[in-house]
N, C-alpha and C positions, 0 to 999 in steps of 0.2 A: 394596748389592751383596753377594751371597752368596759362599760359598766355591766357587771354580771347580773344574773337573775336574782341572786341573793341580795345584792345592794339595791336593786330596783324594788324588791319586795319590802325591804326595810323602809325605803323612802315612802312607798305607798302606805304602809302600815302606820308610819308616823303621821302622814297626812290624815288618814282616817281617824286616828286617835284624837288629834287636835280638832278635827271636824266634829266628832261626837261630843267632845268636851264643850265646844262652843254651842252646839245645838242644844245640849242639855241646859246650859246656862240661859239660853234664850227662851226655851220652851217652858221652864218652870214658872217664871212670872206670868207668862201668857195663860198657863193652865190655872194658876191661882186666881187671876183676875176673872177668868171664865167661870170658875166655881163660885166666886163671890157674887158676880152678876146673876148667875142662875139661882143662888140662894135668895137674893133680893127680889127677883121676879116671882119665883115660885113659893116664897115664904117657907123654905125648908131649912134643914140643918145639915145638908150634905157636906158643906165645907168643914164644919166642926168635926164631923165624924171622920172625914178624910184626914184632917190634921192629927186627930187622935190615933188613927191607924198608922200614919207615918211616924209619929213619936214612939209608939209601941214597937214598931219594926226597928227603929233606930236603937232603942234600948236593948232589944233582943240581939241585934247584930253586934252591939258594943260588948255585951256579956259574952257572946260566942267568941269574939275576937280575943278578949282577955283570957278566956279558958283555953283556947287553942294556942295562943302565944306563950303560955306558961310551959307547955310541953316541949 
């Protein structure tokens, strides 16, 4: 009995999941360094505003998580 379609799909989905996790870990520092370099060259505050947006989004997601998990 060979490998079925279901087990092949599980193997591929596991590979894709780990690939996406790895690519996210690699891309975040690259994007942050690009924002910092752009801020230094253009003398803007894009990086600060981007970090504030990320922090606000994280707080909102945390609140939603706790509200949803209580039900």
